[in-house]
N, C-alpha and C positions, 0 to 999 in steps of 0.2 A: 649336777648334783655338787660337785666341786666348790663351784662358786656361791651356792648357797650356803655349803658347809662351811667356808672360810667367813662368810657375811655373817650367820648365825653365831659363829665363835667371837666374833668381834661384836656382835652385838650383846651376846651374853656378857663377854668382859668389863662392858659398860655398865650393864646393867648392876653386876657384881660390884662393882667400884662406888657405885651410886653418887655420880658427881654432882654437886650442887648446881653447876652451869656448864653446858655443854655447847660446842661452836662447832658446826657443821660447815666445811667450805668445800667447796665444788669448784674445779677448774673449767672453765668454761672459752676455748679460743679457736683461732682459726689456724693453728700452727703447721697443719697438714699442707696448707696451701703452697704451691710450688714457688710464689712469688715471692723474693728476698724481701721487697718493698711490704708487703702485706704481714709478711711474718714477723717484720720488724717492727710493725706498727703495733701489731698484736701484742706483742711481748713488751713492748714499752708501755702499753696501758695497763695490762696485767701487773706486771713485775712493778711498774710505778705504782700501781694501786697496794700492793705488798709492800712495799718499802715504807709508803705513807703510814700502812697499818702498824709495821714494826716501830716505825719512829715514835709513835703515840705510846707505844707500850714501853720501848726500850730507848733510852736516850741515845742519840747518834754516835757520841764517842766512845761508847761502852764495848768493852771486849765482848760481850754476848753478842750485839749487835754486828760486830765486824765479823765473829764466827760463824753466824747464821748467813750473813751475805757472801760470804767465801765459800763455805762448805754445803749450803743449800741451794741459794740463787744462782751463784755463778756459773755452776755447771749447765743449770737447765736453761738459763739465758744464751750461753754461747751454744751450746747445742741446738736451740731452736732455731737459733738465727744463721749460724755459720753452717752446719751440718746439712749436707743433703742426702737422697736417699736412703740405703740402709745404716748409715753413720748416724741419722738422727734418733734419739731413742724418746725424747718426749715429743708425743704426737696427741696432745689435747684436741678434740674438736667441738664444735658447737652443738649444743642441744637444739636450738632452734635456729632455722635458717633464716 
């Protein structure tokens, strides 16, 4: 019930602010694979797409872009590719195999 409670709070907040546009992003990747090569490939495809989307919205040499890349993406990319076992925090999994 806790998960539903949190979900309902988020959905109610979205309803309350009445956005004109809403974008839902779902992370789908095989980052839990034990193969370094597989994780690297998945991260390259996923984060490459995110970088391309970000570049479309915010110009490359913009301070906001650099902050997003450094503070959001860098940790996740390093964590997915380099860390093993319990050190790896980011563990998205595929919805469909």
